[in-house]
C-alpha positions as CSV (number, residue, x, y, z in Angstrom):
1,X,-118.3,17.3,-56.1
2,X,-120.4,17.4,-52.9
3,X,-120.3,14.1,-51.0
4,X,-124.0,14.3,-50.7
5,X,-124.6,14.5,-54.5
6,X,-125.1,10.6,-54.6
7,X,-128.1,11.0,-52.3
8,X,-129.8,13.0,-55.2
9,X,-129.5,9.9,-57.4
10,X,-130.1,7.2,-54.8
11,X,-132.9,5.5,-56.7
12,X,-130.7,5.1,-59.8
13,X,-127.9,3.8,-57.5
14,X,-130.0,1.1,-56.0
15,X,-131.4,0.1,-59.3
16,X,-127.8,-0.2,-60.7
17,X,-126.6,-2.3,-57.9
18,X,-129.8,-4.5,-58.1
19,X,-129.1,-5.2,-61.9
20,X,-125.4,-5.9,-61.3
21,X,-126.4,-8.2,-58.5
22,X,-128.8,-10.1,-60.6
23,X,-126.2,-10.5,-63.3
24,X,-123.6,-11.8,-60.9
25,X,-125.9,-14.3,-59.4
26,X,-127.1,-15.4,-62.9
27,X,-123.6,-15.9,-64.0
28,X,-122.8,-18.2,-60.9
29,X,-125.7,-20.4,-61.4
30,X,-125.4,-23.8,-63.4
31,X,-127.3,-23.8,-66.7
32,X,-130.0,-26.3,-65.2
33,X,-130.9,-24.2,-62.2
34,X,-134.0,-22.2,-62.4
35,X,-133.7,-18.5,-62.7
36,X,-137.1,-17.4,-61.3
37,X,-135.8,-16.4,-57.9
38,X,-133.7,-13.6,-59.7
39,X,-137.0,-12.0,-60.5
40,X,-137.7,-11.8,-56.7
41,X,-134.3,-10.1,-56.3
42,X,-135.1,-7.6,-58.9
43,X,-138.5,-6.9,-57.4
44,X,-137.0,-6.3,-53.9
45,X,-134.4,-3.9,-55.3
46,X,-137.0,-2.0,-57.3
47,X,-139.2,-1.7,-54.2
48,X,-136.0,-0.3,-52.4
49,X,-135.5,2.2,-55.2
50,X,-139.2,3.2,-55.0
51,X,-138.8,4.0,-51.2
52,X,-135.7,5.8,-51.9
53,X,-137.4,8.0,-54.4
54,X,-140.0,8.9,-51.7
55,X,-137.2,9.6,-49.2
56,X,-135.7,12.2,-51.5
57,X,-138.5,14.4,-50.6
58,X,-136.6,15.0,-47.3
59,X,-133.7,16.5,-49.4
60,X,-135.8,19.5,-50.9
61,X,-135.4,20.7,-54.5
62,X,-131.8,20.8,-55.5
63,X,-129.2,19.8,-58.1
64,X,-126.1,17.6,-58.0
65,X,-123.2,16.6,-60.0
66,X,-122.4,20.2,-61.2
67,X,-126.1,21.0,-62.1
68,X,-126.7,18.0,-64.3
69,X,-129.3,16.2,-62.3
70,X,-132.1,17.4,-59.9
71,X,-134.2,15.9,-57.2
72,X,-137.6,17.5,-56.7
73,X,-141.2,16.7,-56.1
74,X,-141.4,16.5,-59.9
75,X,-138.7,14.0,-60.2
76,X,-140.0,11.9,-57.2
77,X,-143.4,11.8,-58.9
78,X,-142.1,10.1,-61.9
79,X,-139.6,8.0,-60.1
80,X,-142.2,6.5,-58.0
81,X,-144.5,5.9,-61.0
82,X,-141.6,4.3,-63.0
83,X,-140.5,2.0,-60.2
84,X,-144.1,1.0,-59.6
85,X,-144.5,0.0,-63.2
86,X,-141.3,-1.9,-63.3
87,X,-142.2,-3.7,-60.2
88,X,-145.6,-4.8,-61.5
89,X,-144.1,-6.0,-64.8
90,X,-141.4,-7.9,-62.9
91,X,-144.1,-9.7,-60.9
92,X,-146.1,-10.4,-64.0
93,X,-143.0,-11.8,-65.7
94,X,-142.1,-14.2,-63.1
95,X,-145.1,-16.5,-63.5
96,X,-145.0,-16.0,-67.4
97,X,-141.6,-16.8,-68.5
98,X,-140.8,-20.5,-69.2
99,X,-138.9,-22.0,-66.2
100,X,-136.5,-23.8,-68.4
101,X,-135.4,-20.5,-70.1
102,X,-131.9,-19.8,-68.8
103,X,-132.0,-16.2,-70.2
104,X,-134.3,-15.1,-67.4
105,X,-131.5,-13.5,-65.5
106,X,-130.7,-11.3,-68.5
107,X,-134.4,-10.4,-68.8
108,X,-134.7,-9.1,-65.1
109,X,-131.3,-7.3,-65.3
110,X,-132.4,-5.5,-68.6
111,X,-135.7,-4.5,-67.0
112,X,-133.9,-3.0,-63.9
113,X,-131.2,-1.3,-66.1
114,X,-133.9,0.1,-68.3
115,X,-135.5,1.6,-65.2
116,X,-132.1,3.3,-64.3
117,X,-132.3,5.2,-67.6
118,X,-135.9,6.0,-67.2
119,X,-135.4,7.5,-63.8
120,X,-132.2,9.4,-64.8
121,X,-134.1,10.9,-67.7
122,X,-136.7,12.4,-65.3
123,X,-133.9,13.9,-63.1
124,X,-131.7,15.2,-65.9
125,X,-131.4,18.9,-66.3
126,X,-128.7,18.7,-68.7
127,X,-129.5,17.6,-72.3
128,X,-126.5,15.3,-72.7
129,X,-127.3,13.5,-69.5
130,X,-130.9,13.2,-70.8
131,X,-129.7,11.8,-74.1
132,X,-127.5,9.2,-72.3
133,X,-130.3,8.3,-70.1
134,X,-132.7,7.8,-73.0
135,X,-130.1,5.5,-74.7
136,X,-129.8,3.3,-71.6
137,X,-133.6,3.0,-71.5
138,X,-134.0,2.5,-75.2
139,X,-131.2,-0.1,-75.5
140,X,-132.8,-2.3,-72.7
141,X,-136.3,-2.1,-74.4
142,X,-134.8,-2.8,-77.9
143,X,-133.4,-6.2,-76.5
144,X,-136.5,-7.0,-74.4
145,X,-138.8,-6.6,-77.5
146,X,-136.9,-9.5,-79.2
147,X,-136.8,-11.7,-76.2
148,X,-139.0,-14.3,-77.9
149,X,-136.4,-15.4,-80.5
150,X,-138.3,-18.6,-81.5
151,X,-141.4,-16.9,-82.8
152,X,-139.9,-14.9,-85.7
153,X,-142.0,-11.8,-84.8
154,X,-139.7,-11.1,-81.7
155,X,-136.6,-10.4,-83.7
156,X,-138.6,-8.5,-86.3
157,X,-140.1,-6.3,-83.5
158,X,-136.7,-5.6,-82.1
159,X,-135.1,-4.8,-85.4
160,X,-137.9,-2.3,-86.3
161,X,-137.9,-0.8,-83.0
162,X,-133.9,-0.4,-83.1
163,X,-133.7,1.1,-86.6
164,X,-136.5,3.6,-86.3
165,X,-135.5,4.4,-82.7
166,X,-132.0,5.2,-83.9
167,X,-133.4,7.8,-86.4
168,X,-135.6,9.4,-83.7
169,X,-132.6,9.5,-81.4
170,X,-130.6,11.2,-84.1
171,X,-133.3,13.9,-84.4
172,X,-133.1,14.5,-80.7
173,X,-129.2,14.7,-80.8
174,X,-129.3,17.2,-83.7
175,X,-131.8,19.3,-81.7
176,X,-129.3,19.3,-78.7
177,X,-126.5,20.3,-80.9
178,X,-128.4,23.2,-82.5
179,X,-129.5,24.6,-79.1
180,X,-125.8,24.4,-78.0
181,X,-124.9,26.2,-81.1
182,X,-127.4,29.0,-80.3
183,X,-126.8,29.3,-76.6
184,X,-123.3,27.7,-75.9
185,X,-124.7,25.4,-73.1
186,X,-126.8,22.2,-72.8
187,X,-127.8,22.9,-69.2
188,X,-131.6,23.4,-69.3
189,X,-131.7,26.3,-66.8
190,X,-128.9,28.1,-68.6
191,X,-130.8,27.6,-71.8
192,X,-133.9,28.9,-70.4
193,X,-132.0,32.1,-69.5
194,X,-130.0,32.5,-72.7
195,X,-132.4,31.5,-75.4
196,X,-134.5,34.5,-75.4
197,X,-131.4,36.6,-76.0
198,X,-129.8,34.2,-78.7
199,X,-128.7,36.0,-81.7
200,X,-129.7,33.2,-84.0
201,X,-133.4,32.7,-83.3
202,X,-133.7,30.2,-86.0
203,X,-131.3,27.8,-84.4
204,X,-133.4,27.9,-81.2
205,X,-136.7,27.1,-83.2
206,X,-135.1,24.4,-85.3
207,X,-133.6,22.9,-82.1
208,X,-137.2,22.7,-80.6
209,X,-138.7,21.0,-83.6
210,X,-136.0,18.4,-83.9
211,X,-136.2,17.7,-80.2
212,X,-140.0,17.4,-80.4
213,X,-139.7,14.8,-83.3
214,X,-137.4,12.7,-81.2
215,X,-139.4,12.7,-78.0
216,X,-142.8,12.4,-79.9
217,X,-141.5,9.2,-81.6
218,X,-140.6,7.6,-78.2
219,X,-144.1,8.3,-76.9
220,X,-145.6,6.8,-80.2
221,X,-147.6,9.9,-81.1
222,X,-148.8,10.3,-84.7
223,X,-147.4,10.7,-87.2
224,X,-144.4,9.1,-85.5
225,X,-146.1,5.9,-84.5
226,X,-145.6,3.5,-87.3
227,X,-143.4,1.2,-85.2
228,X,-145.8,0.8,-82.4
229,X,-148.3,-2.0,-83.7
230,X,-145.4,-4.3,-85.1
231,X,-143.5,-4.0,-81.9
232,X,-146.3,-4.5,-79.5
233,X,-147.4,-7.6,-81.5
234,X,-143.9,-9.2,-81.5
235,X,-142.7,-8.4,-78.0
236,X,-143.7,-10.5,-74.9
237,X,-146.9,-9.2,-73.2
238,X,-145.1,-8.2,-70.0
239,X,-142.5,-6.3,-72.0
240,X,-145.3,-4.4,-73.8
241,X,-146.9,-3.6,-70.5
242,X,-143.6,-2.0,-69.7
243,X,-142.6,-0.3,-72.8
244,X,-146.2,1.2,-73.3
245,X,-146.0,3.1,-70.0
246,X,-142.7,3.4,-68.2
247,X,-140.6,4.9,-71.1
248,X,-143.4,7.0,-72.1
249,X,-143.7,8.5,-68.6
250,X,-140.0,9.3,-68.6
251,X,-140.1,10.9,-72.1
252,X,-143.2,13.0,-71.2
253,X,-141.3,14.2,-68.2
254,X,-138.5,15.4,-70.4
255,X,-141.1,16.8,-72.8
256,X,-142.6,18.9,-69.9
257,X,-139.0,20.1,-69.0
258,X,-138.3,21.1,-72.6
259,X,-141.6,23.0,-73.2
260,X,-142.4,24.5,-69.9
261,X,-139.0,24.9,-68.3
262,X,-136.5,25.2,-71.0
263,X,-138.3,27.1,-73.8
264,X,-141.4,28.7,-72.2
265,X,-140.9,31.8,-74.4
266,X,-141.7,29.6,-77.5
267,X,-145.1,28.5,-76.3
268,X,-146.8,30.2,-79.2
269,X,-144.8,27.8,-81.5
270,X,-144.8,24.5,-79.6
271,X,-148.3,24.6,-78.4
272,X,-150.1,24.7,-81.8
273,X,-147.6,21.9,-82.9
274,X,-148.6,19.7,-80.0
275,X,-152.3,20.5,-80.7
276,X,-151.9,19.1,-84.2
277,X,-150.0,15.9,-83.0
278,X,-152.7,15.4,-80.2
279,X,-155.6,15.6,-82.6
280,X,-153.7,13.3,-85.2
281,X,-152.8,10.8,-82.5
282,X,-156.4,10.6,-81.1
283,X,-158.0,10.3,-84.5
284,X,-155.6,7.9,-86.3
285,X,-155.2,5.7,-83.1
286,X,-158.8,5.3,-82.6
287,X,-159.8,4.7,-86.2
288,X,-157.0,2.3,-86.9
289,X,-157.9,0.3,-83.7
290,X,-161.5,-0.1,-85.0
291,X,-160.2,-2.4,-87.7
292,X,-158.0,-4.6,-85.7
293,X,-158.8,-8.1,-84.8
294,X,-155.4,-8.8,-83.0
295,X,-155.9,-7.8,-79.4
296,X,-152.2,-6.5,-78.9
297,X,-152.3,-4.4,-82.2
298,X,-155.6,-2.9,-81.2
299,X,-154.2,-1.9,-77.8
300,X,-151.1,-0.5,-79.6
301,X,-153.3,1.9,-81.6
302,X,-155.2,2.5,-78.4
303,X,-151.9,3.7,-76.8
304,X,-151.4,6.2,-79.8
305,X,-154.7,7.6,-79.0
306,X,-154.0,7.9,-75.3
307,X,-150.7,9.8,-76.2
308,X,-153.0,12.3,-77.9
309,X,-155.2,12.6,-74.9
310,X,-152.2,13.3,-72.7
311,X,-150.8,15.8,-75.1
312,X,-154.1,17.7,-74.8
313,X,-153.2,18.5,-71.2
314,X,-150.2,20.5,-72.6
315,X,-152.7,23.2,-73.7
316,X,-153.3,24.0,-70.0
317,X,-152.0,27.3,-68.7
318,X,-149.2,27.2,-66.2
319,X,-149.1,24.5,-63.7
320,X,-152.6,23.1,-64.6
321,X,-151.3,21.7,-67.8
322,X,-148.2,20.1,-66.0
323,X,-150.3,18.7,-63.3
324,X,-152.9,17.3,-65.7
325,X,-150.2,15.6,-67.9
326,X,-148.5,14.0,-64.9
327,X,-151.8,12.7,-63.4
328,X,-152.9,11.2,-66.8
329,X,-149.6,9.5,-67.0
330,X,-150.1,7.9,-63.8
331,X,-153.9,7.0,-64.6
332,X,-152.9,5.4,-68.0
333,X,-150.1,3.5,-66.6
334,X,-152.3,1.8,-64.0
335,X,-155.0,0.7,-66.5
336,X,-152.7,-0.1,-69.4
337,X,-150.5,-2.2,-67.2
338,X,-153.6,-3.9,-65.9
339,X,-155.0,-4.8,-69.2
340,X,-151.7,-6.3,-70.5
341,X,-151.6,-8.2,-67.3
342,X,-154.8,-9.8,-68.1
343,X,-153.8,-10.6,-71.6
344,X,-150.7,-12.2,-70.3
345,X,-152.6,-14.3,-67.8
346,X,-155.1,-15.3,-70.5
347,X,-152.8,-16.2,-73.3
348,X,-149.6,-17.2,-71.4
349,X,-146.1,-16.8,-72.8
350,X,-147.0,-18.2,-76.2
351,X,-150.0,-15.9,-76.5
352,X,-152.5,-18.5,-77.5
353,X,-155.3,-16.1,-77.3
354,X,-154.2,-13.4,-79.8
355,X,-157.5,-12.4,-81.5
356,X,-160.6,-10.7,-80.2
357,X,-162.8,-13.8,-80.8
358,X,-160.4,-15.9,-78.9
359,X,-161.4,-14.1,-75.8
360,X,-165.0,-15.1,-76.3
361,X,-166.4,-16.6,-73.1
362,X,-163.4,-15.8,-71.0
363,X,-165.6,-14.7,-68.0
364,X,-167.1,-18.2,-67.8
365,X,-163.8,-19.9,-68.3
366,X,-161.9,-17.8,-65.8
367,X,-164.3,-15.5,-64.0
368,X,-161.9,-13.3,-62.1
369,X,-159.6,-12.7,-65.2
370,X,-162.7,-12.0,-67.5
371,X,-164.1,-9.5,-65.0
372,X,-160.8,-7.8,-64.6
373,X,-160.6,-7.5,-68.4
374,X,-163.8,-5.8,-68.5
375,X,-162.9,-3.6,-65.8
376,X,-159.7,-2.3,-67.4
377,X,-161.5,-1.7,-70.7
378,X,-164.1,0.2,-69.1
379,X,-161.4,2.3,-67.5
380,X,-159.7,2.8,-70.8
381,X,-163.0,4.1,-72.2
382,X,-163.2,6.6,-69.4
383,X,-166.3,5.4,-67.5
384,X,-166.6,7.2,-64.0
385,X,-165.2,5.7,-60.8
386,X,-162.0,4.6,-62.8
387,X,-158.6,6.2,-63.4
388,X,-159.5,6.6,-67.0
389,X,-162.4,9.0,-66.4
390,X,-160.6,11.2,-64.0
391,X,-157.5,11.3,-66.0
392,X,-159.4,12.4,-69.2
393,X,-161.6,14.8,-67.3
394,X,-158.5,16.6,-65.7
395,X,-156.6,16.7,-69.1
396,X,-159.7,18.0,-71.0
397,X,-160.4,20.5,-68.3
398,X,-156.8,21.7,-68.5
399,X,-157.2,22.1,-72.3
400,X,-160.4,24.1,-71.7
401,X,-158.7,26.3,-69.1
402,X,-156.0,27.1,-71.7
403,X,-158.5,28.0,-74.3
404,X,-158.3,24.8,-76.3
405,X,-162.1,24.1,-76.2
406,X,-162.1,22.5,-79.8
407,X,-159.2,20.3,-78.7
408,X,-161.2,19.0,-75.8
409,X,-164.3,18.4,-77.9
410,X,-162.3,16.5,-80.4
411,X,-160.9,14.5,-77.6
412,X,-164.4,13.7,-76.1
413,X,-165.6,12.5,-79.6
414,X,-162.5,10.2,-79.9
415,X,-163.3,8.9,-76.6
416,X,-166.8,7.9,-77.8
417,X,-165.1,6.2,-80.8
418,X,-162.7,4.2,-78.8
419,X,-165.8,2.7,-76.9
420,X,-166.6,0.7,-80.0
421,X,-163.4,-1.4,-80.0
422,X,-163.1,-1.6,-76.3
423,X,-166.6,-2.8,-75.9
424,X,-166.3,-5.2,-78.7
425,X,-163.5,-7.1,-76.7
426,X,-165.6,-6.8,-73.4
427,X,-168.6,-8.2,-75.1
428,X,-166.6,-11.0,-76.5
429,X,-165.2,-11.9,-73.1
430,X,-168.8,-11.8,-71.7
431,X,-170.3,-13.8,-74.4
432,X,-171.3,-17.4,-73.7
433,X,-168.8,-19.7,-75.5
434,X,-169.7,-22.3,-78.1
435,X,-168.2,-25.8,-77.6
436,X,-167.3,-25.8,-81.2
437,X,-164.9,-22.9,-80.8
438,X,-161.2,-23.7,-81.1
439,X,-160.1,-21.5,-78.3
440,X,-162.6,-23.0,-75.8
441,X,-160.4,-26.1,-75.8
442,X,-157.2,-24.2,-75.0
443,X,-156.3,-24.6,-71.3
444,X,-155.6,-21.3,-69.8
445,X,-152.3,-21.0,-67.7
446,X,-152.6,-21.0,-64.0
447,X,-151.9,-17.7,-62.2
448,X,-149.3,-17.8,-59.6
449,X,-148.8,-15.6,-56.6
450,X,-146.6,-13.0,-58.5
451,X,-149.3,-12.5,-61.2
452,X,-152.1,-12.2,-58.8
453,X,-150.2,-9.5,-56.9
454,X,-149.6,-7.6,-60.1
455,X,-153.3,-7.8,-61.0
456,X,-154.1,-6.7,-57.5
457,X,-151.8,-3.7,-57.6
458,X,-153.0,-2.5,-61.0
459,X,-156.7,-3.0,-59.9
460,X,-156.2,-1.0,-56.7
461,X,-154.3,1.8,-58.5
462,X,-157.0,2.1,-61.2
463,X,-159.8,2.2,-58.6
464,X,-158.0,4.6,-56.3
465,X,-157.2,7.0,-58.9
466,X,-160.9,7.1,-60.1
467,X,-162.6,7.2,-56.6
468,X,-160.1,8.9,-54.4
469,X,-157.5,10.6,-56.5
470,X,-156.7,13.4,-54.0
471,X,-153.3,12.0,-52.9
472,X,-151.9,11.5,-56.4
473,X,-153.6,14.7,-57.6
474,X,-151.9,16.8,-54.9
475,X,-148.6,15.1,-55.7
476,X,-149.0,16.0,-59.5
477,X,-149.8,19.6,-58.5
478,X,-146.9,19.9,-56.2
479,X,-144.6,18.5,-58.9
480,X,-146.0,21.0,-61.4
481,X,-145.2,23.9,-59.0
482,X,-141.6,22.8,-58.9
483,X,-141.2,22.6,-62.8
484,X,-141.1,26.3,-63.5
485,X,-138.6,28.5,-65.3
486,X,-136.0,30.1,-63.1
487,X,-136.6,33.7,-62.1
488,X,-133.8,34.8,-64.5
489,X,-135.7,33.2,-67.6
490,X,-138.8,35.1,-66.5
491,X,-137.0,38.5,-66.4
492,X,-135.3,38.2,-69.7
493,X,-137.1,39.6,-72.8
494,X,-138.9,36.8,-74.6
495,X,-138.5,36.0,-78.3
496,X,-142.2,36.5,-78.8
497,X,-143.7,39.6,-77.3
498,X,-146.9,37.9,-76.3
499,X,-146.9,37.3,-72.5
500,X,-146.6,33.7,-71.2
501,X,-149.7,32.8,-69.2
502,X,-148.9,32.2,-65.5
503,X,-151.0,30.5,-63.0
């Protein structure tokens, strides 16, 4: 092992040490002492991991630990995104969790350890390492989903998420086993070289399908979305802000590796499958959201629809599809974390404002919070000068460039449908309240410095990605150029004689 190998996983090391430090400090504090400062320890460690991710660009593209992990502009892009999401959710949690809750240290440690798994998942170029990283991330989110044990919905959400997630993980593991049986390796670059020459073509195809099932479940794409509404409703809002963005970003990074880098020769197979899933996700998610009165369930179905928008970018040819998917992941993370931050500030830990009608007159009761809610909802619709607009524009442009014109049209129509339920919540927040309404008498929780910082970060990111997206767009394009099959895989005869489109 090269002594410099540890530099290739420096963000994961920093996050691991941060989680261990939080646990040690938590164990040494008496029961009655507030654990809120541990959130700042976790936030500082996450910030250090973010800067360590940026520093990795100086190392150039390369692998470590016998070719199991890689650092490249692609991994740096997703590392920065994941660390940024975790940092904002930590800030959001510090002013939300009850101060008398002595489990706060465990909460912050789980968030940081979950980030370790997510970052490692984007770096893994060995399928077994990817599986272990996915389990690290999943176990953390399973526990965090049931953090509110006193509600009844919390344990229910955690149990559903755990049981269904275990089935999805089994599909992924079976897929890894089958591709190992066909090629004799679980290293992604070796699979890319050997899969076109595999004697048992059926094993490779079945491995792809099983792995797609496991990954599409994790991103809550239809028809593997049934866990999403119940888990989002039962989990605390800061946890939902995390699990609806960061784990999805990590799994989408793995999905990009599997499709574009590991099995590019099977594009005629995986591309139509992803088209069908994209259309189903957009349509089912938006139509189901129209009927929801609970805000978190509505946003859960909205996340299913946005998974479909992101999958539409996979239709792009070559690097355009990779860059579009990466950029949309960042754009969606900014506005979705922002809207859940507003929901957290408005409803508090106990989520007193759970229904759409409960947000009536929010802009009059808390002007800044109400304005930000409307702003993030406008971004989710895809109105210009927001991250949602440019993200959808780039994703649908990539689909059209790849020949999937009808997929882009269906996406545009679904965006129009989504405006109905987003605007319903926005109009409710802007409507003048009636003194007879129950929710008007509920005192809104006061926002602290940490929550205001979280709102500022998400607002700035949503505006920047909509008005001046060049920096992130260039980073996404650079990441896309590093995620390409190795030359040996390109020179080998493909399973399907149809040539793979190249940029």
